[in-house]
VOVEX-179720 format. One line per field, with one value per residue: chain; x, y, z of N, C-alpha, C, O in turn; residue in one letter. Coordinates in nm, 2 decimals. Each point is the difference from the previous one (the first is absolute). Last residue first. Layout:
BEGIN
cadena <- (A; ...) $
n_east <- (X; ...) $
n_north <- (Y; ...) $
n_up <- (Z; ...) $
ca_east <- (X; ...) $
ca_north <- (Y; ...) $
ca_up <- (Z; ...) $
c_east <- (X; ...) $
c_north <- (Y; ...) $
c_up <- (Z; ...) $
o_east <- (X; ...) $
o_north <- (Y; ...) $
o_up <- (Z; ...) $
residuo <- (a; ...) $
This chain:
BEGIN
cadena <- (A; A; A; A; A; A; A; A; A; A; A; A; A; A; A; A; A; A; A; A; A; A; A; A; A; A; A; A; A; A; A; A; A; A; A; A; A; A; A; A; A; A; A; A; A; A; A; A; A; A; A; A; A; A; A; A; A; A; A; A; A; A; A; A; A; A; A; A; A; A; A; A; A; A; A; A; A; A; A; A; A; A; A; A; A; A; A; A; A; A; A; A; A; A; A; A; A; A; A; A; A; A; A; A; A; A; A; A; A; A; A; A; A; A; A; A; A; A; A; A; A; A; A; A; A; A; A; A; A; A; A; A; A; A; A; A; A; A; A; A; A; A; A; A; A; A; A; A; A; A; A; A; A; A; A; A; A; A; A; A; A; A; A; A; A; A; A; A; A; A; A; A; A; A; A; A; A; A; A; A; A; A; A; A; A; A; A; A; A; A; A; A; A; A; A; A; A; A; A; A; A; A; A; A; A; A; A; A; A; A; A) $
n_east <- (-8.73; 0.27; 0.46; 0.34; 0.38; 0.22; 0.01; 0.35; 0.04; 0.03; -0.39; -0.55; -0.08; -0.17; 0.13; -0.03; 0.02; 0.07; -0.03; 0.05; -0.28; -0.19; -0.39; 0.33; 0.48; 0.28; 0.23; -0.04; 0.00; -0.06; -0.14; -0.04; -0.07; 0.12; 0.23; -0.22; 0.11; -0.04; 0.05; -0.08; -0.10; -0.23; -0.45; 0.27; 0.33; 0.40; 0.21; 0.46; 0.25; 0.16; -0.41; -0.36; -0.60; -0.43; -0.24; -0.50; -0.51; -0.17; -0.31; -0.54; -0.27; -0.16; -0.48; -0.50; -0.17; -0.34; -0.57; -0.38; 0.18; 0.17; 0.32; 0.31; 0.59; 0.13; 0.53; 0.30; 0.53; 0.33; 0.30; 0.49; 0.47; 0.32; 0.40; 0.55; 0.37; 0.25; 0.18; -0.27; -0.36; 0.25; -0.01; -0.39; -0.21; 0.24; -0.16; -0.47; -0.01; -0.28; -0.43; -0.33; -0.41; 0.02; -0.18; 0.22; 0.02; 0.26; 0.12; 0.14; 0.23; 0.27; 0.19; -0.19; -0.46; -0.07; -0.28; -0.06; -0.28; -0.12; -0.34; -0.09; -0.17; -0.02; -0.59; -0.23; 0.34; 0.24; -0.33; 0.19; 0.32; -0.06; -0.38; 0.24; 0.23; 0.58; 0.41; 0.46; 0.36; 0.38; 0.30; 0.03; 0.31; 0.17; 0.59; 0.03; 0.08; -0.36; -0.19; -0.54; -0.52; -0.54; -0.59; -0.49; -0.57; -0.25; -0.51; -0.33; -0.36; -0.11; 0.37; 0.54; 0.48; 0.32; 0.54; 0.37; 0.46; 0.45; 0.49; 0.47; 0.28; -0.01; 0.32; 0.39; 0.38; 0.25; 0.22; -0.33; -0.13; 0.38; -0.02; -0.23; -0.01; 0.20; -0.20; -0.36; 0.13; 0.16; -0.45; -0.11; 0.31; 0.00; -0.17; -0.42; 0.17; 0.06; -0.38; -0.02; -0.18; 0.10; -0.17; -0.09; -0.52; -0.67; -0.43; -0.49; -0.41; -0.56; -0.41; -0.53; -0.37; -0.45; -0.48) $
n_north <- (3.03; -0.49; -0.21; -0.19; 0.06; -0.18; 0.19; -0.02; 0.08; 0.04; -0.33; -0.07; 0.07; 0.23; 0.09; 0.18; -0.19; 0.27; -0.04; 0.27; -0.11; 0.17; 0.35; 0.17; 0.24; 0.24; 0.17; -0.06; 0.16; -0.27; 0.09; -0.26; 0.11; -0.03; 0.63; 0.61; 0.48; 0.43; 0.63; 0.50; 0.61; 0.39; 0.29; 0.38; 0.47; 0.33; 0.52; 0.39; 0.48; 0.42; 0.47; 0.34; 0.02; -0.09; -0.48; -0.33; 0.13; -0.16; -0.48; 0.05; 0.24; -0.29; -0.24; 0.25; 0.13; -0.29; -0.18; -0.16; -0.50; -0.42; -0.46; -0.34; 0.19; 0.50; 0.40; 0.41; -0.21; -0.22; 0.22; 0.17; -0.20; 0.02; 0.35; -0.04; -0.51; -0.44; -0.29; -0.08; -0.49; -0.50; -0.20; -0.19; -0.53; -0.39; -0.13; -0.27; -0.58; -0.34; -0.39; -0.22; -0.38; -0.38; -0.33; -0.16; 0.20; 0.02; 0.34; -0.08; 0.27; 0.06; 0.53; 0.55; 0.18; 0.03; 0.06; -0.29; 0.04; -0.31; 0.04; -0.25; 0.11; 0.24; 0.16; 0.29; 0.46; 0.21; 0.45; 0.56; 0.25; 0.26; 0.50; 0.43; 0.24; -0.11; 0.33; -0.07; -0.27; -0.43; -0.47; -0.59; -0.42; -0.36; 0.11; 0.58; 0.56; 0.43; 0.39; 0.04; 0.13; 0.00; 0.13; -0.40; -0.19; -0.40; -0.29; -0.23; -0.12; 0.46; 0.14; 0.11; -0.07; 0.09; 0.07; 0.39; 0.01; 0.38; 0.24; 0.20; 0.27; 0.64; 0.30; -0.09; -0.14; -0.54; -0.36; -0.20; -0.51; -0.44; -0.21; -0.29; -0.59; -0.30; -0.13; -0.44; -0.54; -0.22; -0.22; -0.57; -0.50; -0.53; -0.27; -0.04; 0.17; -0.33; -0.06; 0.38; 0.36; 0.52; 0.46; 0.44; 0.10; 0.00; 0.35; 0.14; 0.40; 0.05; -0.06; 0.04; 0.46; 0.46; 0.34) $
n_up <- (9.30; 0.34; 0.26; 0.37; 0.44; 0.52; 0.60; 0.42; 0.63; 0.47; 0.33; -0.08; -0.57; -0.54; -0.58; -0.59; -0.57; -0.65; -0.58; -0.59; -0.38; -0.45; -0.44; -0.52; 0.02; 0.39; 0.60; 0.53; 0.63; 0.56; 0.61; 0.64; 0.54; 0.48; 0.19; 0.25; 0.20; 0.42; 0.05; 0.34; -0.03; 0.40; 0.27; 0.36; -0.27; -0.03; -0.10; -0.13; -0.14; -0.25; 0.12; 0.04; -0.08; -0.40; -0.21; 0.14; -0.18; -0.53; -0.18; -0.09; -0.43; -0.55; -0.14; -0.19; -0.57; -0.33; 0.15; 0.23; 0.35; 0.27; -0.06; 0.06; 0.24; 0.10; 0.01; 0.06; 0.10; -0.44; -0.35; 0.05; -0.17; -0.46; -0.16; 0.05; -0.22; 0.10; 0.29; 0.45; -0.01; 0.25; 0.50; 0.41; 0.01; 0.34; 0.51; 0.25; -0.12; -0.19; -0.20; -0.29; -0.31; -0.48; -0.44; -0.54; -0.49; -0.46; -0.55; -0.56; -0.50; -0.49; -0.07; 0.01; 0.39; 0.60; 0.55; 0.61; 0.50; 0.60; 0.48; 0.56; 0.55; 0.61; 0.27; 0.36; 0.02; -0.50; -0.29; 0.03; -0.30; -0.51; -0.02; 0.23; 0.35; 0.07; -0.35; -0.17; -0.39; 0.04; -0.24; 0.03; 0.08; 0.21; -0.09; -0.19; -0.24; -0.12; -0.24; -0.24; -0.06; -0.24; -0.14; 0.11; 0.12; 0.38; 0.07; 0.37; 0.32; 0.43; 0.49; -0.26; -0.25; -0.47; -0.22; -0.36; -0.42; -0.12; -0.28; 0.00; -0.46; -0.20; -0.38; -0.29; -0.26; -0.05; 0.49; 0.43; 0.08; 0.19; 0.50; 0.27; -0.10; 0.37; 0.57; 0.16; 0.13; 0.53; 0.34; -0.08; 0.03; -0.24; -0.32; -0.51; -0.48; -0.53; -0.44; -0.48; -0.38; -0.28; -0.36; -0.21; -0.27; -0.03; -0.36; -0.13; -0.08; 0.04; -0.35; 0.29; 0.17; -0.17; 0.05) $
ca_east <- (-0.04; -0.01; -0.15; -0.02; -0.06; -0.01; 0.00; -0.11; 0.06; 0.11; 0.16; -0.05; -0.06; 0.11; -0.10; 0.10; -0.03; 0.07; -0.07; 0.07; 0.13; 0.01; 0.00; -0.16; -0.05; 0.02; -0.12; 0.07; -0.05; 0.05; 0.00; 0.09; -0.01; -0.07; -0.03; 0.10; -0.11; 0.03; -0.03; 0.08; 0.16; 0.06; -0.06; -0.07; -0.12; -0.09; -0.02; -0.17; -0.03; 0.12; 0.09; 0.13; 0.07; 0.05; 0.17; 0.14; 0.02; 0.09; 0.11; 0.08; 0.00; 0.15; 0.10; 0.01; 0.07; 0.19; 0.04; -0.12; 0.04; -0.06; -0.12; -0.09; -0.04; -0.09; -0.09; -0.08; -0.04; -0.05; -0.07; -0.10; -0.08; -0.09; -0.16; -0.08; 0.03; -0.06; 0.09; 0.06; -0.03; -0.05; 0.14; 0.07; -0.11; 0.00; 0.16; -0.01; 0.03; 0.09; 0.08; -0.03; 0.06; -0.11; 0.09; -0.10; 0.03; -0.13; 0.03; -0.07; -0.02; -0.14; 0.09; 0.13; 0.00; 0.11; -0.03; 0.04; 0.01; 0.02; 0.06; 0.03; 0.01; 0.16; 0.07; -0.12; -0.01; 0.05; -0.02; -0.14; 0.01; 0.02; -0.07; -0.05; -0.12; -0.07; -0.04; -0.11; -0.04; -0.06; 0.01; -0.01; -0.10; -0.12; 0.00; -0.01; -0.01; 0.13; 0.14; 0.08; 0.09; 0.16; 0.17; 0.07; 0.10; 0.02; 0.17; 0.05; 0.01; -0.11; -0.13; -0.04; -0.19; -0.02; -0.16; -0.02; -0.15; -0.07; -0.11; -0.03; -0.03; -0.09; -0.09; -0.11; -0.01; -0.02; 0.10; 0.03; -0.08; -0.04; 0.10; -0.04; -0.12; 0.07; 0.12; -0.06; -0.05; 0.12; 0.07; -0.13; -0.02; 0.04; 0.10; -0.08; -0.03; 0.11; 0.01; 0.04; 0.03; -0.11; 0.07; 0.16; 0.10; 0.07; 0.06; 0.15; 0.06; 0.14; 0.12; 0.05; 0.17; -0.03; 0.18) $
ca_north <- (0.15; 0.04; 0.00; 0.07; -0.05; 0.09; -0.10; 0.01; 0.03; 0.10; 0.01; 0.00; -0.10; -0.03; 0.01; -0.03; 0.04; -0.09; 0.03; -0.06; 0.08; -0.12; -0.04; -0.08; 0.00; -0.05; -0.04; 0.07; -0.09; 0.09; -0.03; 0.13; -0.05; -0.15; -0.12; -0.12; -0.10; -0.06; -0.16; -0.13; -0.10; -0.04; -0.12; -0.12; 0.00; -0.10; -0.16; -0.04; -0.11; -0.08; -0.04; 0.01; 0.02; 0.14; 0.03; -0.04; 0.07; 0.13; -0.07; -0.07; 0.09; 0.09; -0.09; -0.02; 0.16; 0.00; 0.03; 0.08; 0.16; 0.05; 0.07; -0.04; -0.06; -0.07; -0.09; 0.08; 0.07; -0.14; 0.01; 0.13; 0.04; -0.11; 0.04; 0.09; 0.14; 0.00; -0.03; 0.08; 0.14; -0.02; 0.00; 0.12; 0.10; -0.04; 0.04; 0.11; 0.04; 0.02; 0.14; 0.01; 0.10; 0.03; 0.01; 0.00; -0.06; -0.04; -0.08; 0.09; -0.08; -0.10; -0.14; -0.02; -0.03; 0.09; -0.03; 0.06; -0.03; 0.08; -0.05; 0.08; -0.05; 0.00; -0.10; -0.11; -0.06; -0.08; -0.12; -0.01; 0.01; -0.12; -0.12; -0.04; 0.01; -0.12; -0.01; 0.04; 0.14; 0.11; 0.08; 0.09; -0.01; -0.04; -0.15; -0.03; -0.13; -0.04; 0.05; -0.11; -0.02; 0.03; -0.03; 0.10; 0.07; 0.12; 0.03; 0.04; -0.13; -0.02; 0.00; 0.07; -0.03; -0.06; 0.02; -0.08; -0.01; -0.14; 0.03; -0.07; -0.18; -0.05; 0.08; 0.09; 0.12; 0.01; 0.05; 0.15; 0.10; -0.01; 0.05; 0.14; 0.05; 0.00; 0.12; 0.12; 0.00; 0.04; 0.10; 0.09; 0.07; 0.10; 0.00; -0.06; 0.11; 0.05; -0.11; -0.16; -0.06; -0.13; -0.06; 0.14; -0.10; 0.02; -0.13; 0.04; -0.13; 0.12; 0.01; -0.19; 0.02; -0.17; 0.00) $
ca_up <- (0.01; -0.18; -0.03; -0.08; -0.10; -0.13; -0.10; -0.06; -0.16; -0.09; 0.04; 0.19; 0.11; 0.10; 0.12; 0.14; 0.11; 0.14; 0.12; 0.09; 0.08; 0.11; 0.18; 0.00; -0.08; -0.16; -0.15; -0.08; -0.13; -0.10; -0.17; -0.14; -0.13; 0.05; -0.08; 0.01; -0.05; -0.05; 0.02; -0.05; 0.02; -0.10; -0.06; 0.13; 0.08; -0.06; 0.05; 0.07; 0.00; -0.07; 0.06; -0.03; 0.10; 0.05; -0.12; 0.07; 0.14; 0.03; -0.04; 0.10; 0.14; 0.03; 0.02; 0.19; 0.02; -0.02; -0.12; -0.04; 0.02; -0.12; 0.07; -0.08; -0.12; 0.06; -0.06; -0.04; 0.08; 0.09; -0.02; 0.03; 0.17; -0.03; -0.08; 0.02; -0.04; -0.07; -0.12; 0.03; 0.04; -0.16; -0.10; 0.01; -0.03; -0.15; -0.01; -0.07; 0.12; 0.00; 0.02; 0.10; 0.03; 0.09; 0.10; 0.15; 0.11; 0.03; 0.17; 0.10; 0.12; -0.04; 0.00; -0.11; -0.14; -0.09; -0.12; -0.08; -0.11; -0.09; -0.07; -0.12; -0.14; -0.07; -0.04; -0.04; 0.14; 0.04; -0.03; 0.11; 0.14; 0.00; -0.05; -0.16; -0.06; 0.04; 0.11; -0.06; 0.09; -0.06; 0.11; -0.02; -0.05; 0.11; 0.02; 0.09; 0.02; 0.02; 0.05; 0.03; -0.06; 0.08; 0.00; -0.09; -0.12; -0.07; -0.01; -0.10; -0.11; -0.07; 0.08; 0.05; 0.00; 0.15; 0.03; 0.11; 0.05; -0.04; 0.04; 0.17; -0.02; 0.15; 0.11; 0.02; -0.01; -0.13; -0.13; 0.04; -0.03; -0.15; -0.03; -0.02; -0.12; -0.13; 0.03; -0.03; -0.13; -0.08; 0.02; -0.01; 0.07; 0.02; 0.11; 0.14; 0.02; 0.12; 0.13; -0.03; 0.17; 0.01; 0.04; 0.04; -0.01; 0.09; 0.05; -0.04; 0.03; 0.04; -0.08; -0.03; 0.07; 0.02; -0.02) $
c_east <- (-0.15; -0.06; -0.03; -0.18; -0.02; -0.05; -0.03; -0.04; -0.10; 0.05; 0.08; 0.18; 0.04; -0.07; 0.07; -0.13; 0.00; -0.07; 0.06; -0.05; 0.04; 0.14; -0.01; -0.06; -0.12; -0.07; 0.05; -0.07; 0.08; -0.04; 0.07; -0.10; 0.04; -0.02; 0.04; -0.03; 0.09; -0.11; 0.10; -0.09; -0.04; 0.15; 0.05; -0.05; -0.02; -0.07; -0.08; 0.02; -0.10; -0.05; 0.11; 0.09; 0.16; 0.08; -0.01; 0.10; 0.10; -0.02; 0.09; 0.12; 0.06; -0.01; 0.14; 0.12; 0.01; 0.06; 0.16; 0.08; -0.12; 0.03; -0.05; -0.14; -0.09; -0.03; -0.08; -0.12; -0.15; -0.08; -0.05; -0.11; -0.12; -0.05; -0.08; -0.16; -0.07; 0.01; -0.13; 0.12; 0.04; -0.04; -0.05; 0.14; 0.05; -0.07; 0.05; 0.09; -0.05; 0.08; 0.19; 0.14; 0.01; 0.13; -0.11; 0.06; -0.09; 0.07; -0.08; 0.01; -0.12; 0.05; -0.11; 0.08; 0.09; -0.06; 0.11; -0.01; 0.08; 0.03; 0.06; 0.02; 0.01; 0.02; 0.14; 0.04; -0.14; 0.00; 0.05; 0.00; -0.11; 0.11; 0.09; -0.07; -0.06; -0.17; -0.05; -0.05; -0.14; -0.07; -0.06; -0.07; 0.06; -0.12; -0.12; 0.00; 0.06; -0.05; 0.09; 0.10; 0.08; 0.14; 0.05; 0.12; 0.04; 0.09; 0.01; 0.15; 0.05; 0.05; -0.11; -0.14; 0.00; -0.14; -0.03; -0.19; -0.02; -0.13; -0.10; -0.15; -0.03; 0.00; -0.07; -0.02; -0.18; -0.04; -0.06; 0.10; -0.01; -0.05; -0.05; 0.14; 0.06; -0.09; 0.05; 0.15; -0.10; -0.02; 0.10; 0.06; -0.10; 0.03; 0.06; 0.16; -0.04; -0.05; 0.06; -0.04; 0.07; 0.09; -0.06; 0.04; 0.12; 0.15; 0.11; 0.01; 0.15; 0.05; 0.17; 0.11; 0.04; 0.16; 0.00) $
c_north <- (0.01; 0.12; 0.02; 0.01; 0.08; -0.09; 0.11; -0.08; -0.01; -0.05; 0.10; 0.01; 0.04; -0.11; -0.03; 0.06; -0.07; 0.04; -0.10; 0.05; -0.15; 0.02; -0.10; -0.02; -0.05; -0.01; -0.09; -0.04; 0.05; -0.02; 0.05; -0.10; 0.11; -0.07; -0.16; -0.07; -0.12; -0.14; -0.05; -0.15; -0.09; -0.12; -0.05; -0.10; -0.11; -0.03; -0.12; -0.11; -0.07; -0.15; -0.09; -0.06; 0.02; -0.04; 0.16; 0.08; -0.08; 0.07; 0.14; -0.03; -0.07; 0.08; 0.07; -0.14; -0.08; 0.14; -0.01; 0.05; 0.06; 0.12; 0.13; 0.05; -0.09; -0.10; -0.11; -0.09; 0.06; 0.11; -0.11; -0.11; 0.06; -0.01; -0.13; 0.05; 0.13; 0.16; 0.06; 0.04; 0.12; 0.18; 0.03; 0.03; 0.13; 0.12; -0.01; 0.06; 0.14; 0.08; -0.02; 0.15; 0.02; 0.18; 0.07; 0.01; -0.03; -0.05; 0.01; -0.10; 0.03; -0.09; -0.11; -0.14; -0.03; -0.03; 0.08; -0.04; 0.13; -0.06; 0.14; -0.10; 0.01; -0.06; 0.03; -0.12; -0.09; -0.05; -0.15; -0.14; -0.10; -0.01; -0.11; -0.11; 0.03; 0.01; -0.07; 0.05; 0.00; 0.15; 0.12; 0.09; 0.20; 0.08; -0.05; -0.17; -0.05; -0.17; -0.10; 0.09; -0.07; -0.05; 0.09; -0.01; 0.07; 0.01; 0.15; 0.03; 0.01; -0.14; -0.06; -0.05; 0.09; -0.04; -0.10; 0.04; -0.10; -0.01; -0.12; 0.00; -0.09; -0.16; -0.13; 0.05; 0.05; 0.20; 0.02; 0.03; 0.14; 0.16; -0.03; 0.09; 0.15; 0.06; -0.01; 0.16; 0.15; 0.01; 0.04; 0.17; 0.12; 0.01; 0.14; -0.04; -0.05; 0.08; 0.02; -0.02; -0.14; -0.06; -0.18; -0.20; 0.05; -0.05; 0.05; -0.18; 0.04; -0.09; 0.06; -0.01; -0.14; -0.01; -0.19) $
c_up <- (-0.04; 0.03; -0.13; -0.02; -0.11; -0.11; -0.14; -0.11; -0.09; -0.11; -0.10; 0.01; 0.17; 0.08; 0.15; 0.12; 0.11; 0.16; 0.12; 0.06; 0.07; 0.13; 0.05; 0.15; -0.03; -0.12; -0.11; -0.13; -0.13; -0.14; -0.10; -0.12; -0.08; -0.16; 0.02; -0.18; -0.04; -0.04; -0.11; 0.01; -0.10; -0.04; -0.12; -0.10; 0.05; 0.09; -0.10; 0.08; 0.09; 0.00; -0.10; 0.10; -0.03; 0.13; 0.06; -0.08; 0.04; 0.17; 0.05; 0.01; 0.11; 0.15; 0.00; 0.03; 0.19; 0.07; -0.01; -0.15; -0.07; 0.05; -0.09; 0.06; -0.01; -0.07; 0.06; -0.02; -0.03; 0.12; 0.10; -0.05; 0.01; 0.15; 0.09; -0.01; 0.14; -0.03; -0.10; -0.09; -0.07; -0.02; -0.17; -0.06; 0.01; -0.07; -0.16; 0.01; -0.03; 0.13; 0.03; 0.03; 0.17; 0.04; 0.12; 0.09; 0.05; 0.21; 0.05; 0.11; 0.15; 0.13; -0.02; 0.01; -0.08; -0.14; -0.11; -0.18; -0.11; -0.15; -0.09; -0.13; -0.13; -0.12; -0.10; -0.02; -0.01; 0.15; 0.07; -0.04; 0.04; 0.16; 0.02; -0.03; -0.09; 0.02; 0.04; 0.20; -0.05; 0.11; -0.09; 0.07; -0.07; -0.12; 0.00; 0.01; 0.11; 0.00; 0.05; 0.08; 0.06; -0.05; 0.10; -0.02; -0.02; -0.04; -0.05; -0.01; -0.13; -0.16; -0.07; 0.07; 0.14; -0.03; 0.13; 0.03; 0.09; 0.09; -0.01; -0.02; 0.12; -0.03; 0.06; 0.09; 0.05; 0.00; -0.14; -0.11; 0.02; -0.04; -0.18; 0.03; 0.03; -0.10; -0.19; 0.00; -0.03; -0.09; -0.07; 0.02; -0.05; 0.18; 0.05; 0.08; 0.21; 0.04; 0.14; 0.16; -0.03; 0.12; 0.05; 0.08; 0.10; -0.02; 0.13; 0.04; -0.07; 0.09; 0.04; -0.08; -0.08; 0.06; 0.01) $
o_east <- (-0.05; -0.06; 0.09; -0.06; 0.02; 0.06; -0.02; 0.09; -0.11; 0.08; 0.11; 0.02; 0.05; -0.12; 0.09; -0.05; -0.05; -0.05; -0.05; -0.05; -0.04; 0.11; -0.09; -0.03; -0.05; -0.08; 0.11; -0.04; 0.06; -0.01; -0.01; -0.03; -0.03; 0.01; 0.10; -0.10; 0.10; -0.07; 0.03; -0.06; -0.07; 0.11; -0.06; 0.00; 0.06; 0.03; -0.10; 0.10; -0.01; 0.04; -0.02; 0.11; 0.07; 0.06; 0.10; 0.11; 0.08; 0.06; 0.08; 0.05; 0.07; 0.09; 0.09; 0.05; 0.11; 0.11; 0.09; -0.07; -0.10; 0.00; 0.07; -0.11; 0.02; -0.12; 0.07; -0.11; -0.08; -0.12; -0.11; -0.07; -0.10; -0.11; -0.10; -0.09; -0.11; 0.04; 0.08; 0.05; -0.04; 0.07; 0.03; 0.03; 0.00; 0.06; 0.07; -0.02; 0.00; -0.08; 0.04; 0.11; -0.07; 0.11; -0.12; 0.11; -0.10; 0.06; -0.03; 0.00; -0.05; 0.02; 0.04; 0.07; 0.01; 0.04; -0.03; 0.01; -0.05; -0.01; -0.07; 0.02; -0.08; 0.11; 0.01; -0.08; -0.06; 0.05; -0.06; 0.03; 0.02; 0.08; -0.04; 0.02; -0.12; -0.07; -0.07; 0.05; -0.04; 0.01; 0.06; -0.09; 0.10; -0.12; -0.01; -0.08; 0.10; -0.11; 0.11; 0.08; -0.05; 0.02; 0.00; 0.07; -0.06; 0.06; -0.09; 0.07; 0.02; -0.03; -0.06; -0.05; 0.10; -0.06; 0.05; -0.07; 0.01; 0.01; 0.02; -0.04; -0.02; -0.09; -0.05; 0.04; -0.03; -0.03; 0.08; -0.02; -0.07; 0.05; -0.06; -0.01; 0.05; 0.04; 0.02; 0.01; -0.01; 0.07; -0.01; 0.03; 0.04; 0.01; 0.07; -0.06; 0.04; 0.09; -0.04; -0.01; -0.08; 0.12; -0.09; 0.11; 0.11; 0.02; 0.04; -0.07; 0.02; -0.06; 0.09; 0.09; 0.11; 0.10; -0.05) $
o_north <- (0.11; 0.04; 0.02; -0.11; 0.12; -0.11; 0.12; -0.04; -0.01; 0.06; -0.02; 0.11; 0.09; 0.01; -0.09; 0.11; -0.10; 0.11; -0.11; 0.11; -0.12; -0.05; -0.05; -0.11; -0.07; 0.09; 0.04; -0.10; 0.11; -0.12; 0.12; -0.12; 0.12; -0.12; -0.07; 0.05; -0.01; -0.07; 0.06; -0.03; 0.01; 0.00; -0.07; -0.12; -0.10; -0.02; 0.04; -0.08; 0.01; -0.08; -0.02; 0.06; 0.09; 0.10; 0.06; 0.00; 0.05; 0.10; 0.00; 0.00; 0.04; -0.01; -0.01; -0.03; -0.02; 0.01; -0.01; 0.02; -0.07; 0.03; 0.04; -0.05; -0.09; -0.01; -0.10; 0.05; 0.01; -0.01; 0.01; -0.02; -0.02; -0.01; 0.01; 0.04; -0.05; 0.07; 0.04; 0.12; 0.07; 0.09; 0.08; 0.11; 0.08; 0.09; 0.09; 0.12; 0.05; 0.09; -0.12; 0.02; -0.05; 0.00; 0.02; -0.03; 0.05; -0.11; 0.12; -0.12; 0.11; -0.12; -0.11; -0.06; -0.10; -0.11; 0.12; -0.11; 0.10; -0.12; 0.10; -0.12; -0.06; 0.02; 0.05; -0.09; -0.07; -0.11; -0.10; -0.08; -0.11; -0.09; -0.07; -0.11; 0.04; -0.09; -0.06; -0.04; -0.05; -0.02; 0.05; -0.03; 0.05; -0.03; -0.12; -0.07; 0.07; -0.04; 0.02; 0.05; 0.03; -0.08; 0.13; -0.09; 0.08; -0.09; 0.06; 0.06; -0.11; -0.02; -0.10; -0.09; -0.02; 0.00; -0.11; 0.10; -0.11; 0.02; -0.07; -0.02; -0.13; -0.07; -0.10; -0.07; 0.12; 0.08; 0.01; 0.09; 0.09; 0.10; 0.10; 0.11; 0.06; 0.05; 0.11; 0.10; 0.07; 0.09; 0.12; 0.08; 0.10; -0.11; 0.02; -0.03; 0.03; 0.01; 0.02; 0.08; -0.06; 0.02; -0.06; -0.02; 0.01; -0.11; 0.11; -0.07; 0.09; -0.03; 0.03; -0.09; -0.04; 0.07; -0.06) $
o_up <- (0.00; 0.10; -0.08; 0.02; 0.02; -0.01; 0.01; -0.07; 0.02; -0.06; -0.04; 0.06; 0.06; 0.03; 0.00; 0.01; 0.02; 0.02; 0.05; -0.03; -0.01; 0.02; 0.07; 0.05; 0.08; -0.01; -0.02; -0.05; 0.02; -0.05; -0.04; -0.01; -0.01; 0.00; 0.02; -0.05; -0.08; 0.07; -0.11; 0.11; -0.10; 0.06; -0.07; 0.02; -0.05; 0.12; -0.06; -0.01; 0.12; -0.08; -0.12; 0.04; 0.06; 0.04; -0.01; 0.07; 0.08; 0.05; 0.09; 0.11; 0.10; 0.08; 0.08; 0.11; 0.07; 0.04; 0.09; -0.10; -0.03; 0.12; -0.09; -0.02; 0.08; -0.04; 0.02; 0.01; 0.10; 0.02; 0.04; 0.09; 0.07; 0.04; 0.07; 0.08; 0.03; 0.09; -0.08; 0.01; -0.09; -0.05; -0.09; -0.06; -0.10; -0.06; -0.05; -0.05; -0.11; 0.04; 0.03; -0.04; 0.09; -0.04; -0.03; -0.01; -0.05; 0.03; 0.00; -0.04; 0.02; -0.01; -0.02; -0.08; -0.06; -0.04; -0.03; -0.03; -0.06; -0.02; -0.02; 0.01; -0.08; -0.04; -0.12; 0.02; 0.09; 0.04; 0.03; 0.08; 0.06; -0.02; 0.10; 0.06; 0.00; -0.02; -0.08; 0.11; -0.10; 0.12; -0.09; 0.08; 0.03; 0.04; -0.02; -0.06; 0.03; 0.04; -0.05; -0.08; 0.10; -0.09; -0.01; 0.05; -0.08; 0.05; -0.05; 0.09; -0.06; -0.12; 0.04; -0.07; 0.06; -0.11; 0.04; 0.01; -0.04; 0.12; -0.10; 0.11; 0.00; -0.01; -0.04; 0.08; 0.01; -0.09; -0.09; -0.09; -0.05; -0.05; -0.05; 0.04; -0.09; -0.11; -0.06; -0.07; -0.11; -0.06; -0.01; -0.10; -0.06; 0.05; 0.10; 0.10; 0.11; 0.08; 0.11; 0.10; -0.06; 0.03; -0.07; -0.04; -0.05; 0.05; 0.03; 0.07; -0.07; 0.10; -0.08; 0.01; 0.00; -0.02; 0.09) $
residuo <- (p; q; v; r; f; s; d; w; e; l; n; s; k; i; e; f; v; i; r; d; h; m; r; s; r; r; g; q; w; f; e; i; k; e; f; s; l; c; y; g; g; w; d; d; p; c; n; y; e; d; l; s; k; s; k; f; s; n; f; k; l; e; l; d; s; r; s; n; i; k; e; s; q; n; s; s; l; a; g; l; q; s; l; k; p; r; s; l; f; y; k; e; s; d; a; r; s; i; k; k; v; h; g; k; i; r; i; q; r; e; m; e; p; w; f; f; l; a; h; v; n; p; s; v; a; i; d; q; g; k; k; s; n; y; n; t; y; f; v; f; g; d; h; r; i; e; k; l; l; v; i; r; s; d; p; f; g; d; k; g; v; t; s; l; s; f; a; t; s; d; p; n; g; l; l; r; y; e; e; l; w; a; l; f; m; e; r; p; n; a; s; l; i; d; d; n; l; e; g; n; l; y; e; k; r; d; d; q; l; s; m) $
């Protein structure tokens, strides 16, 4: 199977130099809203990369659930592989890829847990079956079979409770943004790349980098 001829031209947009004076958080919000208006499922999905104690990077898709003034919030099992990696090093990388708009956003930063009260509030807002999924899964741990997993799930489901408590090992992280790169595909692979980096005085430094 040859992949060498699989290519396309990027024609949908451009990033002019006046974007260098933009607020990167506001620019992210604008791009996200544009993408959501296209009606794509999982428009808030992004790839989160961590590095664990073995020194190898690991990536997985997670969902952005809240945008705060100081970062992006996502939720997971704290004992999962990503949670264990974050316990070793809070430095992470996030990648949003929106092919329909020929755009990428790359974010470098670090994560910290949000408050327990905020995690519990969000957990109780989730659909009941999603709550059951979090309760019945020791995320990333080995299990003998799918049927054993279903058995665990059904054991919680049979309790027929109106409300489930948020597990102690489940909750949210907030990803701060220390470096954000906005990428817009352009013709002839002459892509636009605009980078924002946070400075010591909490202001942003911005510059263009070559494709």
